[in-house]
C-alpha positions in Angstrom: -13.6 12.6 -21.9 -13.5 11.4 -18.3 -11.1 13.6 -15.9 -9.5 11.4 -13.3 -8.3 13.0 -10.0 -4.8 13.0 -9.6 -3.7 11.1 -6.5 -0.7 12.6 -4.8 1.2 12.0 -1.6 -0.7 12.7 1.8 0.5 12.9 5.1 0.7 9.5 6.6 -1.1 9.5 10.2 -1.3 5.7 11.2 -4.0 4.7 13.8 -3.1 2.6 17.0 -2.4 -0.6 15.2 -0.2 1.0 12.6 -2.7 1.2 9.7 -3.1 4.0 7.3 -5.0 4.4 4.0 -4.8 7.1 1.6 -8.1 8.9 1.0 -8.3 8.4 -2.4 -7.3 5.0 -2.6 -8.7 2.0 -4.3 -12.0 0.8 -3.2 -13.0 -2.8 -4.8 -16.4 -3.7 -5.8 -15.4 -7.3 -5.8 -13.7 -8.6 -2.4 -11.1 -11.3 -4.0 -9.7 -13.2 -6.5 -9.0 -12.2 -10.4 -11.6 -9.8 -10.5 -10.1 -7.8 -7.7 -6.6 -7.8 -9.4 -8.3 -6.8 -12.6 -10.0 -4.2 -11.0 -7.1 -2.6 -9.0 -4.8 -2.7 -12.3 -7.9 -0.7 -14.0 -7.9 1.8 -11.3 -4.1 2.2 -11.5 -4.2 3.1 -15.3 -7.3 5.3 -15.0 -5.0 7.4 -12.4 -1.6 6.8 -14.3 -0.2 4.9 -11.3 2.4 2.4 -10.7 2.3 0.1 -7.7 4.7 -1.7 -5.3 4.4 -3.7 -2.3 6.8 -3.8 0.8 6.4 -6.6 3.5 6.9 -6.1 7.2 8.7 -9.5 7.5 11.2 -8.2 5.2 12.1 -4.9 6.8 11.9 -5.6 10.5 14.1 -7.3 13.1 13.3 -11.0 13.9 12.2 -9.9 17.3 9.8 -7.4 16.1 8.3 -10.3 13.4 8.2 -13.1 16.2 6.1 -10.6 18.7 3.7 -9.9 15.7 3.2 -13.6 14.9 2.7 -14.4 18.7 -0.3 -12.0 18.6 1.2 -8.9 19.2 -0.8 -6.6 16.5 0.7 -3.3 16.6 3.0 -2.8 13.8 3.2 1.1 14.1 6.8 0.8 15.0 7.6 -0.9 11.4 8.6 2.3 9.0 8.1 0.9 5.7 10.8 1.4 3.0 10.1 3.0 -0.3 11.4 1.2 -3.4 12.8 4.4 -4.5 12.2 8.3 -5.4 8.5 9.5 -6.2 6.7 6.5 -4.1 4.3 7.5 -1.6 2.1 5.3 0.5 -1.2 4.2 -0.5 -2.2 1.9 2.2 -0.5 0.1 5.3 -2.6 -2.8 6.3 -2.8 -6.1 7.9 -3.4 -9.1 5.7 -3.4 -13.0 6.2 0.2 -12.8 4.9 1.1 -10.0 7.5 1.3 -6.6 7.3 2.0 -5.1 3.9 2.6 -1.6 2.4 1.2 -0.6 -1.0 3.1 2.0 -2.7 2.2 4.4 -5.5 3.7 6.7 -7.8 2.8 8.4 -10.8 3.7 6.8 -14.1 6.7 8.5 -16.1 7.6 8.5 -19.7 10.1 5.5 -18.9 6.7 3.7 -18.0 5.2 3.6 -21.1 
């Protein structure tokens, strides 16, 4: 039986641009596509976690989003909103679709 390390909340210390990744967060073997999605799903399952995403564009003012769209890549002023209790930050990073926060939480009896 393989014992998987429990992943729990850690202090979020963002860099100058606003990025941060949990030290035990998923590291892909593949870079994109369905294999990446399947790999992430397997990682979540092995760690008994759920994930959710929040996008900066849905949580900031039009002015802040316009600044980002015009090349101001510092999104450290964005404070992502958790989707509920017990969620913690897995990663805050920029993507081709804009800044995203990936949230994690332990599975509960209600999830199974």
